[in-house]
Biopython code that builds the backbone (N, CA, C, O; Angstrom):
import numpy as np
from Bio.PDB.StructureBuilder import StructureBuilder

atoms = [
    (1, "MET", "N", (0.815, -1.187, 0.000)),
    (1, "MET", "CA", (0.000, 0.000, 0.000)),
    (1, "MET", "C", (0.867, 1.262, 0.000)),
    (1, "MET", "O", (0.575, 2.233, -0.699)),
    (2, "LYS", "N", (1.935, 1.228, 0.796)),
    (2, "LYS", "CA", (2.830, 2.370, 0.877)),
    (2, "LYS", "C", (3.539, 2.602, -0.461)),
    (2, "LYS", "O", (3.744, 3.743, -0.877)),
    (3, "LYS", "N", (3.905, 1.510, -1.122)),
    (3, "LYS", "CA", (4.589, 1.602, -2.410)),
    (3, "LYS", "C", (3.654, 2.190, -3.471)),
    (3, "LYS", "O", (4.077, 2.998, -4.298)),
    (4, "ARG", "N", (2.392, 1.783, -3.443)),
    (4, "ARG", "CA", (1.426, 2.287, -4.417)),
    (4, "ARG", "C", (1.161, 3.779, -4.185)),
    (4, "ARG", "O", (1.074, 4.544, -5.144)),
    (5, "LEU", "N", (1.035, 4.192, -2.938)),
    (5, "LEU", "CA", (0.814, 5.592, -2.612)),
    (5, "LEU", "C", (2.004, 6.438, -3.048)),
    (5, "LEU", "O", (1.828, 7.548, -3.552)),
    (6, "LEU", "N", (3.202, 5.922, -2.857)),
    (6, "LEU", "CA", (4.409, 6.622, -3.283)),
    (6, "LEU", "C", (4.456, 6.743, -4.805)),
    (6, "LEU", "O", (4.860, 7.781, -5.329)),
    (7, "SER", "N", (4.049, 5.701, -5.516)),
    (7, "SER", "CA", (4.014, 5.734, -6.980)),
    (7, "SER", "C", (3.010, 6.768, -7.481)),
    (7, "SER", "O", (3.296, 7.512, -8.419)),
    (8, "ILE", "N", (1.837, 6.815, -6.856)),
    (8, "ILE", "CA", (0.816, 7.789, -7.259)),
    (8, "ILE", "C", (1.310, 9.209, -7.001)),
    (8, "ILE", "O", (1.096, 10.101, -7.822)),
    (9, "ALA", "N", (1.967, 9.420, -5.868)),
    (9, "ALA", "CA", (2.509, 10.742, -5.551)),
    (9, "ALA", "C", (3.588, 11.137, -6.556)),
    (9, "ALA", "O", (3.669, 12.297, -6.961)),
    (10, "PHE", "N", (4.411, 10.179, -6.955)),
    (10, "PHE", "CA", (5.465, 10.457, -7.929)),
    (10, "PHE", "C", (4.874, 10.832, -9.286)),
    (10, "PHE", "O", (5.330, 11.786, -9.916)),
    (11, "VAL", "N", (3.867, 10.092, -9.737)),
    (11, "VAL", "CA", (3.219, 10.384, -11.018)),
    (11, "VAL", "C", (2.547, 11.751, -10.968)),
    (11, "VAL", "O", (2.621, 12.513, -11.933)),
    (12, "ALA", "N", (1.891, 12.069, -9.853)),
    (12, "ALA", "CA", (1.242, 13.372, -9.714)),
    (12, "ALA", "C", (2.268, 14.500, -9.740)),
    (12, "ALA", "O", (2.023, 15.548, -10.338)),
    (13, "ALA", "N", (3.412, 14.295, -9.097)),
    (13, "ALA", "CA", (4.468, 15.312, -9.102)),
    (13, "ALA", "C", (5.031, 15.506, -10.504)),
    (13, "ALA", "O", (5.298, 16.636, -10.914)),
    (14, "MET", "N", (5.212, 14.423, -11.234)),
    (14, "MET", "CA", (5.714, 14.526, -12.611)),
    (14, "MET", "C", (4.711, 15.246, -13.507)),
    (14, "MET", "O", (5.100, 16.060, -14.344)),
    (15, "ALA", "N", (3.425, 14.949, -13.335)),
    (15, "ALA", "CA", (2.395, 15.611, -14.133)),
    (15, "ALA", "C", (2.341, 17.097, -13.814)),
    (15, "ALA", "O", (2.192, 17.922, -14.715)),
    (16, "ALA", "N", (2.460, 17.440, -12.544)),
    (16, "ALA", "CA", (2.458, 18.851, -12.157)),
    (16, "ALA", "C", (3.673, 19.572, -12.725)),
    (16, "ALA", "O", (3.560, 20.707, -13.188)),
    (17, "THR", "N", (4.827, 18.928, -12.695)),
    (17, "THR", "CA", (6.044, 19.519, -13.250)),
    (17, "THR", "C", (5.922, 19.710, -14.758)),
    (17, "THR", "O", (6.311, 20.750, -15.289)),
    (18, "ALA", "N", (5.387, 18.714, -15.441)),
    (18, "ALA", "CA", (5.208, 18.825, -16.894)),
    (18, "ALA", "C", (4.226, 19.940, -17.230)),
    (18, "ALA", "O", (4.454, 20.698, -18.173)),
    (19, "GLY", "N", (3.148, 20.050, -16.481)),
    (19, "GLY", "CA", (2.180, 21.117, -16.718)),
    (19, "GLY", "C", (2.768, 22.486, -16.474)),
    (19, "GLY", "O", (2.500, 23.418, -17.233)),
    (20, "TRP", "N", (3.562, 22.628, -15.436)),
    (20, "TRP", "CA", (4.200, 23.906, -15.137)),
    (20, "TRP", "C", (5.193, 24.277, -16.239)),
    (20, "TRP", "O", (5.243, 25.428, -16.672)),
    (21, "ASN", "N", (5.981, 23.299, -16.690)),
    (21, "ASN", "CA", (6.934, 23.559, -17.775)),
    (21, "ASN", "C", (6.218, 23.971, -19.050)),
    (21, "ASN", "O", (6.692, 24.846, -19.776)),
    (22, "PHE", "N", (5.080, 23.347, -19.328)),
    (22, "PHE", "CA", (4.330, 23.690, -20.536)),
    (22, "PHE", "C", (3.832, 25.125, -20.477)),
    (22, "PHE", "O", (3.943, 25.858, -21.459)),
    (23, "THR", "N", (3.289, 25.533, -19.348)),
    (23, "THR", "CA", (2.770, 26.899, -19.246)),
    (23, "THR", "C", (3.893, 27.922, -19.264)),
    (23, "THR", "O", (3.694, 29.042, -19.736)),
    (24, "GLN", "N", (5.061, 27.567, -18.765)),
    (24, "GLN", "CA", (6.189, 28.491, -18.775)),
    (24, "GLN", "C", (6.811, 28.625, -20.157)),
    (24, "GLN", "O", (7.429, 29.646, -20.457)),
    (25, "SER", "N", (6.659, 27.612, -21.003)),
    (25, "SER", "CA", (7.305, 27.632, -22.314)),
    (25, "SER", "C", (6.463, 28.300, -23.387)),
    (25, "SER", "O", (6.942, 28.482, -24.506)),
    (26, "GLU", "N", (5.228, 28.670, -23.086)),
    (26, "GLU", "CA", (4.398, 29.344, -24.083)),
    (26, "GLU", "C", (4.999, 30.708, -24.392)),
    (26, "GLU", "O", (5.368, 31.458, -23.488)),
    (27, "ASN", "N", (5.093, 31.018, -25.683)),
    (27, "ASN", "CA", (5.646, 32.298, -26.108)),
    (27, "ASN", "C", (4.526, 33.310, -26.232)),
    (27, "ASN", "O", (3.758, 33.283, -27.194)),
    (28, "LYS", "N", (4.435, 34.182, -25.282)),
    (28, "LYS", "CA", (3.433, 35.236, -25.318)),
    (28, "LYS", "C", (4.162, 36.551, -25.557)),
    (28, "LYS", "O", (4.782, 37.106, -24.650)),
    (29, "VAL", "N", (4.077, 37.041, -26.788)),
    (29, "VAL", "CA", (4.742, 38.279, -27.141)),
    (29, "VAL", "C", (3.673, 39.321, -27.421)),
    (29, "VAL", "O", (2.884, 39.174, -28.355)),
    (30, "ASN", "N", (3.647, 40.358, -26.624)),
    (30, "ASN", "CA", (2.723, 41.458, -26.840)),
    (30, "ASN", "C", (3.527, 42.649, -27.335)),
    (30, "ASN", "O", (4.319, 43.230, -26.592)),
    (31, "LEU", "N", (3.314, 43.009, -28.604)),
    (31, "LEU", "CA", (4.026, 44.136, -29.176)),
    (31, "LEU", "C", (3.252, 45.418, -28.921)),
    (31, "LEU", "O", (2.024, 45.444, -29.000)),
    (32, "SER", "N", (3.969, 46.457, -28.621)),
    (32, "SER", "CA", (3.332, 47.750, -28.425)),
    (32, "SER", "C", (2.923, 48.324, -29.781)),
    (32, "SER", "O", (3.332, 47.824, -30.829)),
    (33, "ASP", "N", (2.117, 49.372, -29.746)),
    (33, "ASP", "CA", (1.697, 50.028, -30.986)),
    (33, "ASP", "C", (2.898, 50.565, -31.752)),
    (33, "ASP", "O", (2.926, 50.502, -32.981)),
    (34, "LEU", "N", (3.888, 51.091, -31.041)),
    (34, "LEU", "CA", (5.084, 51.615, -31.689)),
    (34, "LEU", "C", (5.848, 50.504, -32.399)),
    (34, "LEU", "O", (6.315, 50.690, -33.523)),
    (35, "ALA", "N", (5.977, 49.362, -31.758)),
    (35, "ALA", "CA", (6.678, 48.239, -32.382)),
    (35, "ALA", "C", (5.936, 47.759, -33.618)),
    (35, "ALA", "O", (6.565, 47.444, -34.628)),
    (36, "LEU", "N", (4.600, 47.698, -33.558)),
    (36, "LEU", "CA", (3.819, 47.281, -34.722)),
    (36, "LEU", "C", (3.948, 48.281, -35.863)),
    (36, "LEU", "O", (4.009, 47.883, -37.026)),
    (37, "GLU", "N", (3.991, 49.576, -35.547)),
    (37, "GLU", "CA", (4.190, 50.584, -36.588)),
    (37, "GLU", "C", (5.567, 50.454, -37.211)),
    (37, "GLU", "O", (5.718, 50.657, -38.416)),
    (38, "ASN", "N", (6.575, 50.120, -36.415)),
    (38, "ASN", "CA", (7.919, 49.921, -36.956)),
    (38, "ASN", "C", (7.961, 48.725, -37.898)),
    (38, "ASN", "O", (8.598, 48.785, -38.949)),
    (39, "VAL", "N", (7.295, 47.650, -37.533)),
    (39, "VAL", "CA", (7.249, 46.470, -38.397)),
    (39, "VAL", "C", (6.563, 46.815, -39.706)),
    (39, "VAL", "O", (7.032, 46.426, -40.776)),
    (40, "GLU", "N", (5.456, 47.542, -39.631)),
    (40, "GLU", "CA", (4.737, 47.931, -40.843)),
    (40, "GLU", "C", (5.581, 48.858, -41.705)),
    (40, "GLU", "O", (5.582, 48.728, -42.930)),
    (41, "ALA", "N", (6.297, 49.790, -41.090)),
    (41, "ALA", "CA", (7.143, 50.709, -41.849)),
    (41, "ALA", "C", (8.277, 49.966, -42.540)),
    (41, "ALA", "O", (8.630, 50.288, -43.675)),
    (42, "LEU", "N", (8.845, 48.978, -41.868)),
    (42, "LEU", "CA", (9.919, 48.204, -42.489)),
    (42, "LEU", "C", (9.400, 47.324, -43.618)),
    (42, "LEU", "O", (10.137, 47.022, -44.557)),
    (43, "ALA", "N", (8.149, 46.914, -43.537)),
    (43, "ALA", "CA", (7.580, 46.057, -44.573)),
    (43, "ALA", "C", (7.211, 46.845, -45.819)),
    (43, "ALA", "O", (7.176, 46.283, -46.913)),
    (44, "ASN", "N", (6.936, 48.134, -45.675)),
    (44, "ASN", "CA", (6.546, 48.959, -46.819)),
    (44, "ASN", "C", (7.767, 49.381, -47.609)),
    (44, "ASN", "O", (8.852, 49.559, -47.055)),
    (45, "THR", "N", (7.581, 49.537, -48.893)),
    (45, "THR", "CA", (8.655, 49.980, -49.769)),
    (45, "THR", "C", (8.771, 51.490, -49.730)),
    (45, "THR", "O", (7.804, 52.184, -49.415)),
    (46, "GLU", "N", (9.940, 51.996, -50.046)),
    (46, "GLU", "CA", (10.126, 53.437, -50.127)),
    (46, "GLU", "C", (9.762, 53.953, -51.510)),
    (46, "GLU", "O", (9.555, 55.154, -51.681)),
    (47, "MET", "N", (9.679, 53.069, -52.500)),
    (47, "MET", "CA", (9.358, 53.499, -53.857)),
    (47, "MET", "C", (7.893, 53.881, -53.984)),
    (47, "MET", "O", (7.568, 54.855, -54.664)),
    (48, "GLY", "N", (7.023, 53.151, -53.358)),
    (48, "GLY", "CA", (5.608, 53.455, -53.412)),
    (48, "GLY", "C", (4.924, 53.074, -54.707)),
    (48, "GLY", "O", (3.717, 53.278, -54.838)),
    (49, "SER", "N", (5.647, 52.527, -55.668)),
    (49, "SER", "CA", (5.050, 52.204, -56.959)),
    (49, "SER", "C", (4.478, 50.797, -56.991)),
    (49, "SER", "O", (3.651, 50.492, -57.851)),
    (50, "GLY", "N", (4.890, 49.950, -56.092)),
    (50, "GLY", "CA", (4.420, 48.579, -56.102)),
    (50, "GLY", "C", (5.087, 47.746, -57.182)),
    (50, "GLY", "O", (4.622, 46.647, -57.481)),
    (51, "THR", "N", (6.163, 48.241, -57.773)),
    (51, "THR", "CA", (6.880, 47.527, -58.818)),
    (51, "THR", "C", (7.622, 46.341, -58.216)),
    (51, "THR", "O", (8.276, 46.461, -57.180)),
    (52, "CYS", "N", (7.511, 45.213, -58.871)),
    (52, "CYS", "CA", (8.193, 44.019, -58.399)),
    (52, "CYS", "C", (9.222, 43.586, -59.431)),
    (52, "CYS", "O", (9.004, 43.704, -60.637)),
    (53, "PHE", "N", (10.313, 43.097, -58.949)),
    (53, "PHE", "CA", (11.365, 42.613, -59.824)),
    (53, "PHE", "C", (11.542, 41.126, -59.567)),
    (53, "PHE", "O", (11.616, 40.702, -58.413)),
    (54, "GLY", "N", (11.609, 40.338, -60.618)),
    (54, "GLY", "CA", (11.758, 38.904, -60.434)),
    (54, "GLY", "C", (12.112, 38.228, -61.734)),
    (54, "GLY", "O", (12.293, 38.881, -62.762)),
    (55, "ALA", "N", (12.210, 36.897, -61.681)),
    (55, "ALA", "CA", (12.570, 36.113, -62.845)),
    (55, "ALA", "C", (11.341, 35.829, -63.683)),
    (55, "ALA", "O", (10.213, 35.948, -63.203)),
    (56, "GLY", "N", (11.549, 35.463, -64.903)),
    (56, "GLY", "CA", (10.449, 35.101, -65.783)),
    (56, "GLY", "C", (10.517, 35.893, -67.071)),
    (56, "GLY", "O", (11.086, 36.983, -67.119)),
    (57, "ALA", "N", (9.926, 35.329, -68.118)),
    (57, "ALA", "CA", (9.930, 35.985, -69.423)),
    (57, "ALA", "C", (9.079, 37.245, -69.358)),
    (57, "ALA", "O", (7.861, 37.165, -69.198)),
    (58, "GLY", "N", (9.704, 38.391, -69.479)),
    (58, "GLY", "CA", (8.975, 39.650, -69.450)),
    (58, "GLY", "C", (8.335, 39.935, -68.107)),
    (58, "GLY", "O", (7.411, 40.744, -68.018)),
    (59, "GLY", "N", (8.810, 39.287, -67.069)),
    (59, "GLY", "CA", (8.251, 39.495, -65.738)),
    (59, "GLY", "C", (6.900, 38.846, -65.549)),
    (59, "GLY", "O", (6.185, 39.176, -64.602)),
    (60, "THR", "N", (6.525, 37.913, -66.445)),
    (60, "THR", "CA", (5.193, 37.315, -66.353)),
    (60, "THR", "C", (5.063, 36.309, -65.224)),
    (60, "THR", "O", (3.945, 35.979, -64.828)),
    (61, "ASN", "N", (6.161, 35.818, -64.699)),
    (61, "ASN", "CA", (6.103, 34.810, -63.646)),
    (61, "ASN", "C", (6.250, 35.409, -62.253)),
    (61, "ASN", "O", (6.635, 34.711, -61.315)),
    (62, "VAL", "N", (5.946, 36.700, -62.110)),
    (62, "VAL", "CA", (6.087, 37.370, -60.823)),
    (62, "VAL", "C", (4.710, 37.662, -60.263)),
    (62, "VAL", "O", (3.855, 38.191, -60.973)),
    (63, "THR", "N", (4.480, 37.328, -59.005)),
    (63, "THR", "CA", (3.221, 37.605, -58.331)),
    (63, "THR", "C", (3.468, 38.653, -57.263)),
    (63, "THR", "O", (4.418, 38.538, -56.488)),
    (64, "CYS", "N", (2.621, 39.675, -57.212)),
    (64, "CYS", "CA", (2.789, 40.760, -56.250)),
    (64, "CYS", "C", (1.528, 40.918, -55.423)),
    (64, "CYS", "O", (0.417, 40.759, -55.929)),
    (65, "TYR", "N", (1.701, 41.226, -54.169)),
    (65, "TYR", "CA", (0.585, 41.478, -53.269)),
    (65, "TYR", "C", (0.805, 42.804, -52.552)),
    (65, "TYR", "O", (1.944, 43.167, -52.263)),
    (66, "GLY", "N", (-0.260, 43.521, -52.266)),
    (66, "GLY", "CA", (-0.172, 44.765, -51.512)),
    (66, "GLY", "C", (0.070, 45.943, -52.414)),
    (66, "GLY", "O", (0.764, 45.833, -53.425)),
    (67, "GLY", "N", (-0.507, 47.081, -52.050)),
    (67, "GLY", "CA", (-0.365, 48.292, -52.856)),
    (67, "GLY", "C", (1.071, 48.747, -52.951)),
    (67, "GLY", "O", (1.735, 48.497, -53.957)),
    (68, "SER", "N", (1.563, 49.415, -51.915)),
    (68, "SER", "CA", (2.934, 49.901, -51.956)),
    (68, "SER", "C", (3.904, 48.931, -51.296)),
    (68, "SER", "O", (5.111, 49.174, -51.265)),
    (69, "THR", "N", (3.382, 47.848, -50.778)),
    (69, "THR", "CA", (4.246, 46.853, -50.157)),
    (69, "THR", "C", (4.743, 45.890, -51.217)),
    (69, "THR", "O", (3.950, 45.315, -51.963)),
    (70, "ILE", "N", (6.034, 45.715, -51.285)),
    (70, "ILE", "CA", (6.602, 44.772, -52.242)),
    (70, "ILE", "C", (6.832, 43.450, -51.519)),
    (70, "ILE", "O", (7.678, 43.340, -50.632)),
    (71, "CYS", "N", (6.074, 42.479, -51.917)),
    (71, "CYS", "CA", (6.231, 41.128, -51.392)),
    (71, "CYS", "C", (6.085, 40.213, -52.588)),
    (71, "CYS", "O", (4.989, 39.732, -52.876)),
    (72, "CYS", "N", (7.168, 39.972, -53.277)),
    (72, "CYS", "CA", (7.127, 39.291, -54.571)),
    (72, "CYS", "C", (7.936, 38.004, -54.521)),
    (72, "CYS", "O", (8.868, 37.854, -53.731)),
    (73, "TRP", "N", (7.551, 37.096, -55.383)),
    (73, "TRP", "CA", (8.362, 35.919, -55.605)),
    (73, "TRP", "C", (8.133, 35.456, -57.034)),
    (73, "TRP", "O", (7.087, 35.720, -57.627)),
    (74, "ALA", "N", (9.122, 34.765, -57.575)),
    (74, "ALA", "CA", (9.015, 34.248, -58.930)),
    (74, "ALA", "C", (8.470, 32.833, -58.869)),
    (74, "ALA", "O", (8.833, 32.055, -57.986)),
    (75, "HIS", "N", (7.593, 32.500, -59.818)),
    (75, "HIS", "CA", (7.029, 31.159, -59.883)),
    (75, "HIS", "C", (7.965, 30.201, -60.613)),
    (75, "HIS", "O", (7.578, 29.072, -60.918)),
    (76, "THR", "N", (9.157, 30.623, -60.889)),
    (76, "THR", "CA", (10.153, 29.788, -61.539)),
    (76, "THR", "C", (11.240, 29.495, -60.521)),
    (76, "THR", "O", (11.765, 30.410, -59.887)),
    (77, "ASN", "N", (11.578, 28.225, -60.364)),
    (77, "ASN", "CA", (12.611, 27.905, -59.385)),
    (77, "ASN", "C", (13.990, 28.212, -59.959)),
    (77, "ASN", "O", (14.097, 28.714, -61.078)),
    (78, "ILE", "N", (15.037, 27.918, -59.210)),
    (78, "ILE", "CA", (16.383, 28.305, -59.621)),
    (78, "ILE", "C", (16.868, 27.551, -60.854)),
    (78, "ILE", "O", (17.864, 27.940, -61.464)),
    (79, "PHE", "N", (16.166, 26.466, -61.230)),
    (79, "PHE", "CA", (16.577, 25.714, -62.403)),
    (79, "PHE", "C", (15.770, 26.095, -63.632)),
    (79, "PHE", "O", (15.948, 25.490, -64.689)),
    (80, "GLY", "N", (14.884, 27.085, -63.524)),
    (80, "GLY", "CA", (14.118, 27.558, -64.664)),
    (80, "GLY", "C", (12.872, 26.758, -64.961)),
    (80, "GLY", "O", (12.243, 26.971, -65.997)),
    (81, "LYS", "N", (12.488, 25.829, -64.070)),
    (81, "LYS", "CA", (11.288, 25.027, -64.284)),
    (81, "LYS", "C", (10.156, 25.595, -63.450)),
    (81, "LYS", "O", (10.372, 26.051, -62.328)),
    (82, "ASN", "N", (8.940, 25.567, -64.003)),
    (82, "ASN", "CA", (7.774, 26.061, -63.259)),
    (82, "ASN", "C", (7.328, 25.041, -62.252)),
    (82, "ASN", "O", (6.360, 25.272, -61.527)),
]
sb = StructureBuilder()
sb.init_structure("model")
sb.init_model(0)
sb.init_chain("A")
sb.init_seg("    ")
for serial, (resi, resn, name, xyz) in enumerate(atoms, 1):
    if name == "N":
        sb.init_residue(resn, " ", resi, " ")
    sb.init_atom(name, np.array(xyz, "f"), 0.0, 1.0, " ", f" {name:<3s}", serial, name[0])
structure = sb.get_structure()
């Protein structure tokens, strides 16, 4: 009986430790308004034209998103295959 009680206490302690470690490892990042504005400013282009540069015949394989934000990629991989 004593051995079983000790085993149950050990399992409960391990479960409590695992639960505490899990809650401590959660990444909770709260950015301030200033930090969010800085991220947005860094993401925006200074050109403002929305022009994208990429690979492809006549630039046809380039996809662009956002008005003045340049976030482009070419639909052609480095070996020239689609």
